[in-house]
Structure formats: C-alpha cells, structure tokens
DOKEMI-640214 format. One line per field, with one value per residue: residue number from 0; residue in one letter; x, y, z of N, C-alpha, C in turn. Coordinates in pm, 1 decimal. Layout:
N
i = (NUM/...)
aa = (a/...)
n.c1 = (X/...)
n.c2 = (Y/...)
n.c3 = (Z/...)
ca.c1 = (X/...)
ca.c2 = (Y/...)
ca.c3 = (Z/...)
c.c1 = (X/...)
c.c2 = (Y/...)
c.c3 = (Z/...)
***
This chain:
120
i = (0/1/2/3/4/5/6/7/8/9/10/11/12/13/14/15/16/17/18/19/20/21/22/23/24/25/26/27/28/29/30/31/32/33/34/35/36/37/38/39/40/41/42/43/44/45/46/47/48/49/50/51/52/53/54/55/56/57/58/59/60/61/62/63/64/65/66/67/68/69/70/71/72/73/74/75/76/77/78/79/80/81/82/83/84/85/86/87/88/89/90/91/92/93/94/95/96/97/98/99/100/101/102/103/104/105/106/107/108/109/110/111/112/113/114/115/116/117/118/119)
aa = (m/p/r/l/f/n/e/l/a/v/a/r/a/d/g/s/f/e/r/l/f/r/k/i/v/r/a/d/v/l/i/l/d/d/w/g/p/e/q/m/t/a/s/q/r/r/d/l/m/e/i/v/d/d/r/y/g/r/k/a/t/v/i/t/s/q/l/p/v/e/s/w/y/d/i/i/a/d/p/t/f/a/d/a/i/l/d/r/l/v/h/h/a/h/r/i/a/l/d/g/p/s/m/r/k/n/p/q/p/a/p/a/q/s/q/l/k/e/t/a)
n.c1 = (-57.6/106.3/-116.9/-298.9/-199.1/-202.1/-465.2/-536.9/-390.7/-499.8/-743.7/-762.1/-651.3/-896.9/-1107.8/-1220.3/-1119.4/-1206.9/-1428.4/-1331.1/-1145.6/-1324.1/-1424.7/-1219.3/-1142.7/-1388.5/-1393.4/-1432.6/-1265.1/-941.9/-699.0/-340.6/-190.7/156.8/349.7/600.3/817.0/915.4/1005.0/846.5/661.3/613.7/356.7/181.2/300.2/168.5/-131.7/-117.1/-86.0/-285.4/-508.4/-447.0/-463.4/-735.3/-829.8/-742.3/-810.2/-1086.0/-1089.5/-1004.9/-688.0/-495.7/-142.2/53.1/407.3/728.5/933.7/1098.2/965.0/1161.9/1225.3/1076.8/1059.7/1259.8/1108.0/901.9/1043.6/1044.1/1148.6/1000.3/681.8/704.7/750.4/458.4/306.3/366.3/374.0/50.7/-2.7/126.3/84.0/-123.8/-64.6/-153.7/145.0/236.1/444.9/589.4/757.2/906.5/933.6/836.3/475.0/427.4/593.4/557.4/311.6/11.8/-305.4/-651.7/-875.5/-1190.6/-1102.5/-931.0/-1179.8/-1308.0/-1188.3/-1165.6/-1450.5/-1519.3)
n.c2 = (9750.8/9545.6/9351.9/9528.2/9556.0/9338.7/9259.8/9430.0/9337.2/9099.7/9154.6/9314.1/9100.6/8950.8/9085.0/9306.3/9455.9/9763.9/9763.2/9730.7/9937.8/10165.5/10130.8/10180.6/10421.0/10523.2/10551.1/10680.5/10716.9/10573.9/10356.7/10297.1/10029.8/9985.5/10090.7/10048.9/9782.6/9741.3/9800.7/9936.3/9811.4/9908.1/9898.1/9870.8/10155.1/10301.2/10203.8/10295.9/10546.2/10630.3/10594.9/10769.2/11045.5/11026.9/11057.8/11272.4/11547.4/11519.1/11282.8/11137.3/10977.5/10772.3/10678.0/10429.9/10393.2/10271.9/10367.5/10660.8/10993.3/11069.9/10827.0/10740.6/10773.0/10579.0/10368.7/10407.7/10433.8/10519.6/10857.7/11050.8/10940.1/10944.1/11199.3/11299.1/11111.1/11152.7/11439.8/11465.0/11305.5/11435.9/11665.1/11898.9/11740.0/11605.4/11534.1/11229.3/11148.1/10863.2/10751.0/10530.8/10245.9/9951.7/9800.7/9542.0/9407.5/9432.1/9262.0/9316.4/9273.7/9257.9/9469.9/9385.5/9129.1/9161.5/9327.2/9098.2/8929.4/9078.2/9078.1/8844.2)
n.c3 = (-6240.7/-6405.8/-6476.1/-6522.6/-6829.3/-6882.0/-6928.0/-7111.9/-7318.9/-7370.5/-7416.7/-7676.7/-7847.3/-7840.2/-7941.5/-7763.6/-7667.8/-7721.9/-7582.8/-7311.5/-7252.6/-7297.4/-7031.3/-6884.8/-6932.7/-6816.0/-6555.7/-6257.5/-6108.0/-6143.0/-6013.5/-6048.8/-5943.5/-5872.3/-6016.7/-6244.1/-6194.7/-6438.9/-6770.6/-7006.9/-7256.2/-7638.6/-7739.9/-7454.1/-7358.5/-7589.0/-7506.8/-7233.3/-7296.0/-7443.8/-7244.7/-7023.6/-7153.1/-7271.1/-6997.7/-6891.4/-6700.9/-6617.5/-6466.5/-6169.5/-6115.7/-5962.9/-5890.6/-5767.5/-5664.5/-5611.0/-5696.0/-5702.6/-5918.9/-6077.8/-6224.8/-6368.3/-6634.2/-6749.0/-6730.3/-6877.7/-7092.8/-7382.7/-7448.6/-7600.1/-7563.2/-7319.2/-7214.2/-7312.6/-7166.1/-6907.3/-6845.9/-6869.3/-6635.2/-6429.3/-6413.0/-6240.7/-6023.0/-5734.3/-5500.5/-5283.4/-5086.0/-4905.8/-4632.6/-4433.0/-4261.7/-4400.2/-4399.5/-4408.0/-4256.7/-4002.8/-3916.9/-3836.6/-3665.6/-3798.3/-3788.9/-3749.3/-3650.2/-3380.1/-3234.8/-3186.4/-3029.5/-2816.3/-2753.1/-2730.2)
ca.c1 = (-7.8/85.7/-277.1/-381.4/-138.4/-199.7/-590.9/-574.0/-354.5/-594.2/-890.6/-663.2/-646.3/-1023.3/-1189.1/-1307.5/-1049.0/-1273.7/-1536.2/-1236.0/-1076.2/-1437.5/-1498.7/-1122.2/-1171.0/-1467.3/-1403.7/-1417.4/-1111.3/-851.8/-583.2/-252.3/-67.7/294.5/413.4/747.2/997.0/971.4/1023.3/712.6/698.8/557.0/150.9/212.5/292.7/81.1/-240.1/-125.9/-83.5/-445.7/-545.0/-422.2/-494.0/-877.6/-889.1/-715.7/-877.0/-1179.7/-1130.9/-894.6/-595.3/-399.5/-29.3/155.4/547.3/815.5/1027.7/1087.6/880.6/1234.2/1272.6/944.2/1093.7/1334.4/997.0/859.8/1121.5/1080.7/1116.1/827.2/603.5/706.6/719.3/355.2/225.5/406.2/273.8/-86.4/-20.7/200.1/31.4/-246.1/-105.2/-77.7/228.4/236.6/581.8/553.1/855.2/914.1/948.4/719.4/382.0/399.2/705.3/512.2/131.0/-132.7/-462.9/-730.8/-948.1/-1257.2/-1061.1/-958.0/-1297.3/-1411.7/-1161.4/-1203.7/-1610.8/-1522.5)
ca.c2 = (9754.6/9413.7/9273.3/9611.1/9564.4/9160.5/9215.5/9521.1/9294.7/8990.8/9216.0/9341.0/8970.0/8877.1/9188.6/9350.7/9614.4/9929.5/9803.7/9740.2/10052.7/10289.0/10094.7/10193.3/10570.2/10589.0/10482.9/10782.0/10644.0/10454.4/10335.8/10246.5/10039.5/9888.5/10148.7/9956.6/9809.0/9658.1/9900.9/9935.6/9746.4/10003.7/9818.2/9893.5/10297.1/10332.3/10199.9/10382.1/10715.4/10675.9/10592.9/10927.0/11139.6/11050.5/11081.5/11377.7/11710.0/11452.5/11171.9/11101.5/10864.9/10783.4/10620.3/10387.6/10340.4/10223.6/10430.7/10833.9/11046.0/11100.8/10719.3/10711.7/10777.4/10511.4/10256.9/10452.6/10364.6/10619.8/11011.2/11116.4/10937.1/10977.6/11349.7/11293.6/11060.0/11231.6/11539.8/11464.5/11216.9/11508.2/11830.1/11905.9/11584.2/11584.3/11395.1/11173.4/11044.0/10836.8/10687.7/10466.6/10106.2/9839.6/9762.8/9429.8/9364.8/9373.6/9213.8/9329.8/9144.5/9344.6/9541.5/9293.4/9041.2/9204.8/9328.5/8988.6/8893.3/9173.1/9060.5/8719.1)
ca.c3 = (-6370.0/-6491.0/-6460.5/-6649.3/-6934.9/-6950.6/-6940.2/-7254.5/-7456.5/-7437.3/-7484.2/-7843.8/-7913.6/-7805.0/-8001.7/-7656.4/-7673.7/-7734.4/-7451.3/-7192.7/-7259.6/-7244.8/-6922.3/-6795.0/-6938.3/-6771.2/-6421.2/-6135.2/-6033.4/-6160.9/-5929.5/-6125.6/-5867.1/-5848.1/-6120.8/-6262.3/-6211.6/-6572.3/-6876.8/-7070.3/-7423.2/-7744.2/-7716.9/-7325.4/-7387.2/-7645.9/-7444.6/-7137.8/-7343.7/-7491.1/-7098.8/-6941.9/-7255.5/-7277.1/-6859.0/-6841.4/-6643.8/-6638.3/-6407.2/-6113.3/-6168.6/-5845.0/-5917.5/-5708.2/-5727.6/-5499.2/-5763.7/-5791.3/-6002.1/-6184.0/-6271.5/-6479.5/-6784.0/-6773.7/-6762.0/-7008.7/-7193.6/-7470.0/-7407.4/-7639.8/-7498.4/-7150.4/-7229.7/-7334.4/-7063.3/-6757.1/-6817.8/-6826.3/-6545.3/-6328.6/-6405.3/-6149.5/-5944.2/-5570.1/-5473.5/-5129.9/-5081.1/-4799.5/-4598.8/-4294.4/-4260.4/-4454.1/-4328.5/-4426.6/-4183.3/-3888.8/-3928.7/-3721.0/-3674.5/-3875.8/-3692.9/-3713.1/-3565.1/-3239.5/-3183.5/-3176.7/-2924.8/-2678.4/-2702.0/-2676.6)
c.c1 = (5.0/-63.1/-317.2/-337.9/-179.4/-373.7/-612.3/-508.9/-420.0/-721.7/-869.4/-698.1/-796.1/-1140.3/-1253.5/-1272.0/-1140.5/-1368.8/-1417.3/-1215.8/-1204.5/-1454.0/-1342.4/-1073.4/-1266.9/-1484.8/-1392.9/-1329.2/-1049.5/-726.1/-460.6/-156.9/16.2/353.0/572.5/729.6/1010.8/906.3/866.8/735.2/614.4/401.2/127.3/165.5/182.2/-93.9/-260.8/-163.8/-250.0/-533.8/-574.7/-472.6/-618.9/-903.0/-866.9/-804.3/-1005.9/-1216.7/-1006.3/-809.3/-523.7/-288.2/-5.4/286.5/620.8/924.1/1043.3/1029.9/1013.7/1248.3/1170.3/988.2/1143.8/1193.0/953.7/892.3/1122.0/1089.4/1024.2/716.7/606.9/687.8/518.9/273.2/225.3/377.8/104.2/-80.6/37.3/122.5/-103.6/-224.9/-92.9/28.4/213.1/351.9/572.1/706.0/879.2/935.1/807.8/631.4/359.7/517.1/663.2/363.4/60.3/-248.1/-542.5/-808.8/-1100.1/-1250.3/-1004.4/-1047.8/-1351.1/-1332.3/-1172.6/-1361.6/-1619.2/-1501.5)
c.c2 = (9644.1/9403.5/9400.3/9582.4/9438.2/9151.6/9352.4/9405.4/9161.4/9043.4/9278.2/9226.6/8917.0/8978.6/9257.7/9487.0/9711.2/9937.8/9852.8/9897.0/10181.9/10225.3/10134.2/10346.2/10623.5/10609.1/10643.0/10781.0/10573.7/10474.8/10232.3/10193.3/9958.5/9965.4/10090.8/9865.8/9769.2/9797.1/9843.8/9886.7/9883.0/9993.1/9913.3/10082.1/10336.3/10340.2/10306.7/10545.8/10728.4/10690.6/10746.6/11040.2/11150.2/11087.1/11214.7/11517.4/11651.6/11386.2/11156.6/10983.4/10886.5/10613.3/10563.2/10356.2/10319.7/10317.3/10589.1/10856.7/11048.4/10987.8/10664.4/10671.8/10708.4/10388.9/10262.5/10350.4/10451.1/10791.5/11080.9/11070.1/10962.0/11124.2/11384.7/11256.9/11126.0/11351.2/11563.8/11412.4/11359.7/11662.4/11826.4/11793.9/11660.0/11481.9/11389.5/11107.9/11031.2/10735.0/10639.5/10293.4/10035.7/9836.6/9582.2/9313.4/9334.5/9365.9/9267.3/9291.7/9269.2/9353.3/9471.4/9174.5/9040.9/9247.6/9207.9/8917.2/8955.5/9106.9/8941.7/8635.0)
c.c3 = (-6476.6/-6533.6/-6574.6/-6794.1/-7026.6/-7006.5/-7104.3/-7371.9/-7480.8/-7481.9/-7659.5/-7885.0/-7946.8/-7915.9/-7915.9/-7620.6/-7639.8/-7580.4/-7310.4/-7155.9/-7233.9/-7121.1/-6822.4/-6771.3/-6827.8/-6601.4/-6341.0/-6101.2/-6052.0/-6109.1/-5996.1/-6052.5/-5887.2/-5970.2/-6120.5/-6200.2/-6367.0/-6650.0/-6939.8/-7207.4/-7472.1/-7733.7/-7570.0/-7313.2/-7433.8/-7572.3/-7343.9/-7193.4/-7374.3/-7341.8/-7036.2/-7062.4/-7238.9/-7107.4/-6799.3/-6778.9/-6642.8/-6545.7/-6318.8/-6184.4/-5999.1/-5912.1/-5760.7/-5701.2/-5614.3/-5573.6/-5747.4/-5920.9/-6171.7/-6267.4/-6386.0/-6598.6/-6888.7/-6805.5/-6835.0/-7138.5/-7372.4/-7406.4/-7510.8/-7548.9/-7361.9/-7123.9/-7191.0/-7200.0/-6913.2/-6733.4/-6800.2/-6683.8/-6398.1/-6293.8/-6304.1/-6057.5/-5835.5/-5576.8/-5341.4/-5162.6/-4933.3/-4751.1/-4484.3/-4351.4/-4330.3/-4392.7/-4326.9/-4297.9/-4050.1/-3917.2/-3858.9/-3717.3/-3716.7/-3773.5/-3636.2/-3620.5/-3420.4/-3164.2/-3145.1/-3052.3/-2807.9/-2649.0/-2667.2/-2496.7)
***
C-alpha cells in the first residue's frame, strides 16, 4: 500500500496518473499488501475509493493486513470514505484469518536450495 500510494502521487505530479490508474483497475488480481498501519491522507482515500469502485464486481482484489477489519475504519480516517471503501471491499469477500508464529522467525531453506544439496 505505501508503494502504491507513492506511485499514484508521483503519477499525479508527472501527468501519468490516468495511465497508471487504468493499469491498476484493469489488473485481473490486485494485491494490496500491508494495509495500515498509517492513517490515509485525503488523496490516498480518494484514490483508493476510485480504485475499489472501478474494480468492484469486475476484478479480484486481495488485501493483506496485520490489523483486524474493525480497525480499518481508523486507517481510512474518514467515516464516509471508510463506509464506501469497506462496503465495496468486504461485500462478497472471503476472509482468511491466520494465527500462529511469524514465518520470518524460523527461515527455512528455499526448496531449490535444499534440492541442490540433496543431489550434490
């Protein structure tokens, strides 16, 4: 999400916003990784609203977050936008809540590396 918002801001400044926006909206699957932990600015809310509105019912959107959905209103930081954005995101959504230890704490060797060791 932070990179997306940064790219949108740069595109708005250099005149390429419409091209980037169309590319995002047309993607078959849009993955919005790292939802939160910072509150959205007014322009970020507006951009996200336009993206989810144009994608709603047409394309898949995947969101990853360490925050529960109930906290997303605080991240959007505007009740009207939060209702509109979350209505489009949560309606017809499949929620998968993961629980357990971080996978980053116990790094496993990549499958390709372990296969190479076994054959060597």
